C-alpha positions as CSV (number, residue, x, y, z in Angstrom):
1,X,9.6,-27.5,-12.6
2,X,9.3,-29.7,-9.6
3,X,12.5,-31.6,-8.5
4,X,12.8,-35.3,-9.3
5,X,13.5,-38.4,-7.3
6,X,12.6,-42.1,-7.1
7,X,11.4,-44.4,-4.4
8,X,15.0,-45.3,-3.4
9,X,16.5,-41.8,-3.4
10,X,20.2,-41.7,-4.4
11,X,20.2,-37.9,-4.3
12,X,19.0,-36.7,-0.9
13,X,18.1,-33.1,-1.9
14,X,15.6,-34.3,-4.5
15,X,12.0,-34.6,-3.4
16,X,9.5,-35.5,-6.1
17,X,9.3,-38.9,-7.7
18,X,9.4,-40.5,-11.2
19,X,8.1,-43.9,-12.8
20,X,7.3,-46.3,-15.9
21,X,7.4,-50.0,-16.7
22,X,8.9,-51.8,-19.8
23,X,5.4,-52.4,-21.1
24,X,4.6,-48.8,-20.8
25,X,7.6,-47.7,-22.8
26,X,6.6,-50.0,-25.6
27,X,2.9,-49.0,-25.6
28,X,3.0,-45.4,-24.7
29,X,5.2,-44.1,-27.4
30,X,3.9,-43.6,-31.0
31,X,6.9,-45.1,-32.9
32,X,5.6,-43.8,-36.2
33,X,6.9,-40.4,-35.2
34,X,10.5,-41.6,-35.0
35,X,11.8,-42.5,-38.5
36,X,11.5,-39.0,-39.9
37,X,13.4,-37.5,-36.9
38,X,15.9,-40.4,-37.1
39,X,16.7,-39.9,-40.8
40,X,17.2,-36.1,-40.3
41,X,19.4,-36.4,-37.2
42,X,21.5,-39.4,-38.1
43,X,24.1,-37.3,-40.0
44,X,24.1,-34.7,-37.2
45,X,25.0,-37.1,-34.4
46,X,27.4,-39.2,-36.5
47,X,30.3,-37.0,-35.6
48,X,29.7,-37.0,-31.8
49,X,31.7,-39.7,-30.1
50,X,30.8,-41.7,-27.0
51,X,33.0,-43.1,-24.2
52,X,32.9,-46.6,-25.7
53,X,36.0,-47.2,-27.9
54,X,36.0,-49.1,-31.1
55,X,37.7,-52.5,-31.3
56,X,41.0,-52.4,-33.2
57,X,43.4,-55.1,-34.4
58,X,45.8,-54.1,-31.5
59,X,43.0,-54.8,-29.1
60,X,42.5,-58.3,-30.5
61,X,46.2,-59.0,-30.4
62,X,46.5,-57.8,-26.8
63,X,43.5,-59.9,-25.8
64,X,45.0,-63.2,-27.3
65,X,48.6,-62.4,-26.7
66,X,49.4,-65.5,-24.6
67,X,47.9,-67.8,-27.2
68,X,49.6,-66.1,-30.1
69,X,53.0,-66.2,-28.3
70,X,52.5,-69.9,-27.6
71,X,51.7,-70.6,-31.3
72,X,54.7,-68.6,-32.5
73,X,56.9,-70.6,-30.2
74,X,55.6,-73.9,-31.5
75,X,56.0,-72.8,-35.1
76,X,59.5,-71.2,-34.5
77,X,58.5,-67.7,-35.5
78,X,59.8,-64.5,-33.8
79,X,57.1,-62.0,-35.1
80,X,53.4,-61.9,-35.6
81,X,53.8,-61.0,-39.2
82,X,55.7,-64.2,-39.8
83,X,52.9,-66.2,-38.2
84,X,50.3,-64.4,-40.4
85,X,52.4,-65.1,-43.5
86,X,52.6,-68.8,-42.6
87,X,48.8,-69.1,-42.3
88,X,48.1,-66.8,-45.2
89,X,46.7,-69.5,-47.5
90,X,44.6,-71.0,-44.8
91,X,43.1,-67.7,-43.9
92,X,42.3,-66.9,-47.5
93,X,40.6,-70.3,-48.0
94,X,38.6,-69.9,-44.9
95,X,37.3,-66.4,-46.0
96,X,36.4,-67.7,-49.5
97,X,34.8,-70.9,-48.3
98,X,31.0,-71.1,-48.7
99,X,30.6,-73.7,-46.0
100,X,29.9,-71.2,-43.3
101,X,26.9,-69.7,-45.2
102,X,24.4,-72.4,-44.5
103,X,25.5,-72.5,-40.8
104,X,25.0,-68.8,-40.5
105,X,21.6,-69.0,-42.1
106,X,20.6,-71.8,-39.8
107,X,21.6,-69.9,-36.7
108,X,19.7,-66.9,-37.8
109,X,16.6,-68.9,-38.6
110,X,16.8,-70.7,-35.2
111,X,17.1,-67.5,-33.2
112,X,14.2,-65.9,-35.1
113,X,12.0,-68.9,-34.4
114,X,12.7,-68.5,-30.7
115,X,11.5,-64.9,-30.6
116,X,8.1,-64.5,-28.9
117,X,5.2,-63.2,-31.0
118,X,4.7,-59.5,-30.4
119,X,1.0,-58.8,-29.8
120,X,-0.6,-56.1,-31.9
121,X,-1.6,-53.1,-29.9
122,X,-5.1,-51.8,-30.6
123,X,-5.0,-48.3,-32.0
124,X,-7.0,-46.8,-29.2
125,X,-4.5,-48.1,-26.6
126,X,-1.3,-47.0,-28.4
127,X,-1.1,-43.7,-26.5
128,X,-1.4,-43.7,-22.7
129,X,-3.1,-40.6,-21.5
130,X,-3.6,-39.6,-17.9
131,X,-6.8,-41.8,-17.7
132,X,-4.5,-44.8,-18.2
133,X,-3.1,-44.2,-14.7
134,X,-5.7,-42.5,-12.6
135,X,-9.4,-41.6,-12.5
136,X,-9.2,-38.1,-14.0
137,X,-12.6,-37.2,-12.8
138,X,-12.0,-38.0,-9.2
139,X,-8.5,-36.6,-9.3
140,X,-9.8,-33.3,-10.7
141,X,-12.1,-33.0,-7.7
142,X,-9.2,-32.1,-5.5
143,X,-8.7,-28.3,-5.5
144,X,-5.3,-28.3,-3.9
145,X,-2.4,-29.0,-6.2
146,X,-0.6,-30.5,-3.2
147,X,-3.2,-33.2,-2.8
148,X,-3.0,-34.0,-6.5
149,X,0.8,-34.2,-6.3
150,X,0.6,-36.6,-3.3
151,X,-1.9,-38.9,-5.1
152,X,0.3,-38.9,-8.2
153,X,3.4,-39.7,-6.2
154,X,1.6,-42.5,-4.4
155,X,0.5,-44.0,-7.7
156,X,4.1,-44.5,-8.8
157,X,5.9,-45.1,-5.5
158,X,5.9,-48.9,-5.8
159,X,8.5,-49.2,-8.5
160,X,12.2,-48.1,-7.9
161,X,12.7,-47.6,-11.7
162,X,9.6,-45.3,-11.8
163,X,9.8,-41.5,-12.1
164,X,7.1,-38.9,-11.5
165,X,6.9,-35.1,-11.0
166,X,4.5,-32.2,-11.2
167,X,5.0,-29.0,-13.1
168,X,3.3,-25.6,-13.1
169,X,1.6,-24.7,-16.4
170,X,4.0,-21.8,-17.2
171,X,7.1,-24.1,-16.9
172,X,5.4,-26.8,-19.0
173,X,4.4,-24.4,-21.7
174,X,7.9,-23.0,-21.9
175,X,9.4,-26.5,-22.1
176,X,6.8,-27.7,-24.7
177,X,7.4,-24.6,-26.8
178,X,11.2,-25.2,-26.8
179,X,10.7,-28.9,-27.5
180,X,8.5,-28.1,-30.6
181,X,11.2,-25.7,-31.8
182,X,14.1,-28.0,-30.9
183,X,12.8,-31.6,-31.0
184,X,16.2,-33.2,-30.9
185,X,19.3,-32.5,-28.8
186,X,22.1,-34.3,-26.9
187,X,22.8,-34.3,-23.2
188,X,26.0,-35.2,-21.3
189,X,26.1,-37.7,-18.4
190,X,29.2,-37.7,-16.2
191,X,30.8,-41.2,-15.8
192,X,33.7,-42.6,-13.9
193,X,36.1,-44.8,-16.0
194,X,38.7,-47.0,-14.3
195,X,39.1,-48.7,-11.0
196,X,38.1,-46.5,-8.0
197,X,39.8,-48.8,-5.5
198,X,43.2,-48.4,-7.1
199,X,42.8,-44.6,-7.5
200,X,42.9,-45.0,-11.3
201,X,39.4,-43.8,-11.9
202,X,39.1,-40.9,-14.3
203,X,36.1,-38.6,-15.2
204,X,34.5,-39.1,-18.5
205,X,31.3,-38.0,-20.3
206,X,28.7,-40.2,-21.9
207,X,26.4,-38.6,-24.5
208,X,22.7,-39.2,-24.8
209,X,20.2,-38.4,-27.5
210,X,17.0,-36.5,-26.8
211,X,13.8,-36.8,-28.9
212,X,10.5,-35.0,-28.4
213,X,7.2,-36.1,-29.9
214,X,3.6,-34.8,-29.5
215,X,1.3,-37.7,-30.3
216,X,-1.9,-36.3,-28.7
217,X,-3.2,-32.9,-27.6
218,X,-2.6,-33.5,-23.9
219,X,0.3,-35.9,-24.2
220,X,4.0,-35.1,-24.8
221,X,6.8,-37.7,-25.0
222,X,10.5,-37.2,-24.4
223,X,12.8,-40.1,-25.2
224,X,16.4,-40.4,-23.8
225,X,18.6,-42.8,-25.7
226,X,22.3,-43.6,-25.4
227,X,24.1,-41.9,-28.3
228,X,26.0,-45.2,-29.0
229,X,22.7,-47.1,-29.2
230,X,21.3,-44.5,-31.6
231,X,24.4,-44.5,-33.8
232,X,24.2,-48.3,-34.0
233,X,20.5,-48.7,-34.6
234,X,19.2,-45.2,-35.7
235,X,15.3,-45.3,-35.8
236,X,15.3,-48.8,-34.2
237,X,17.3,-47.6,-31.2
238,X,15.8,-48.5,-27.8
239,X,15.4,-45.6,-25.4
240,X,16.6,-46.2,-21.8
241,X,14.3,-43.6,-20.3
242,X,10.8,-42.4,-21.5
243,X,9.1,-39.4,-20.0
244,X,5.4,-38.6,-20.6
245,X,3.8,-35.2,-19.8
246,X,0.1,-35.1,-19.1
247,X,-1.6,-31.7,-19.4
248,X,-5.3,-32.7,-18.9
249,X,-5.5,-30.8,-15.6
250,X,-3.5,-27.7,-16.8
251,X,-6.6,-25.6,-17.5
252,X,-8.7,-26.6,-14.4
253,X,-6.1,-27.1,-11.8
254,X,-3.0,-25.4,-13.1
255,X,-0.8,-28.5,-12.9
256,X,0.9,-30.8,-15.4
257,X,1.7,-34.4,-14.4
258,X,4.8,-36.2,-15.5
259,X,5.7,-39.9,-15.3
260,X,8.5,-41.9,-16.8
261,X,10.3,-45.2,-16.8
262,X,14.0,-46.2,-16.7
263,X,14.7,-49.5,-18.4
264,X,16.3,-52.0,-16.0
265,X,18.8,-53.7,-18.4
266,X,20.4,-50.7,-20.1
267,X,23.1,-49.6,-17.7
268,X,21.2,-46.5,-16.6
269,X,20.2,-46.1,-13.0
270,X,17.3,-44.0,-11.7
271,X,19.8,-41.5,-10.3
272,X,21.4,-41.2,-13.8
273,X,18.0,-40.6,-15.3
274,X,17.2,-37.9,-12.6
275,X,20.4,-36.1,-13.4
276,X,19.6,-36.1,-17.1
277,X,16.1,-34.8,-16.5
278,X,17.5,-31.9,-14.4
279,X,20.0,-31.2,-17.3
280,X,17.1,-31.4,-19.8
281,X,15.3,-28.8,-17.7
282,X,18.3,-26.5,-17.9
283,X,18.1,-26.2,-21.6
284,X,14.3,-26.6,-22.3
285,X,13.1,-24.5,-19.4
286,X,15.1,-21.5,-20.5
287,X,13.9,-18.5,-22.5
288,X,15.8,-15.2,-22.7
289,X,12.6,-13.3,-23.5
290,X,11.5,-11.1,-20.6
291,X,14.6,-11.7,-18.5
292,X,16.2,-8.4,-17.4
293,X,18.8,-9.6,-14.8
294,X,22.1,-9.6,-16.8
295,X,23.5,-12.9,-15.5
296,X,20.3,-14.8,-15.9
297,X,19.8,-13.4,-19.4
298,X,23.3,-14.3,-20.4
299,X,22.8,-17.8,-19.2
300,X,19.5,-18.2,-21.1
301,X,21.1,-16.9,-24.2
302,X,24.0,-19.4,-24.0
303,X,21.6,-22.3,-23.7
304,X,19.4,-21.1,-26.5
305,X,22.5,-20.7,-28.7
306,X,23.5,-24.3,-28.0
307,X,20.0,-25.5,-29.0
308,X,20.2,-23.4,-32.2
309,X,23.7,-24.6,-33.1
310,X,22.8,-28.3,-32.7
311,X,19.6,-27.8,-34.8
312,X,21.5,-26.1,-37.5
313,X,24.2,-28.7,-37.5
314,X,27.2,-26.3,-37.7
315,X,29.4,-24.7,-35.0
316,X,28.1,-26.9,-32.2
317,X,30.9,-27.7,-29.6
318,X,30.3,-30.6,-27.2
319,X,32.8,-29.0,-24.8
320,X,30.5,-25.9,-24.5
321,X,27.6,-28.2,-23.9
322,X,29.3,-30.1,-21.1
323,X,30.6,-26.8,-19.5
324,X,27.0,-25.4,-19.5
325,X,25.5,-28.6,-18.1
326,X,27.9,-28.6,-15.2
327,X,27.1,-25.0,-14.2
328,X,24.9,-24.6,-11.2
329,X,21.7,-22.7,-11.6
């Protein structure tokens, strides 16, 4: 598979480009494919944690410690339990009160009224094929794959959150075959937690959910979604990166074109997306069949085993996934 980069390269050694817009993400993906996958995988991903901690009572007390200390001093109490006991009746009345219900309902109605109307997308335009981006007839007139690649990169070079790449047919068919067999998976993304300037930064890993769909003969979709986002919203989760593979020229020119988009407001940079695409390639462009070299075969078998374990929902170890993702090819 060709390497990946965007128009503002953060990883110098990467050459090829990637790209999509927010509108494209909403229009290009056939969302009717998601609910079935989502229901199946929800129990599978429920046990995998993310780097975002849950909010506990201790967190709340720590956050409002100064105000609580001041209130305890005013009331003459020494402990928080004494303060909670003092306000016990007030807290109970407030929880049982029905006065908040109309206010909540009114706020919900107001916010709903402010939402813009979402236009209906004509059925014929729901899936963006290669012809949505370029004149396929004119592009296919170029016999050199290098010329097609340059035109494709130029088509997506204007947007820094845009991704694009080209693949040879053998690589694409291998990835597509694995995607059909393993339509769901998770990928690790290295993160730095803490303050770098005070030397308190620590390494962490953020997990992301992978979904493959095949809405049209020559179109393949791959969605990357934060695992936290998916655990919160399941089938309504919003992907931060969408990849679209176009195979219209596979037969005549031996090349498959890939384009994608990184959503701007979801805490994922184009460089993050590039790294995840490269990690995705490690697992989905791997097939132990036909490999005779011992090291390469062992590596392919390890990656296939992780796909199998995740699909079966038993014996999957996130530590093994992270270790394999960090290994250099």
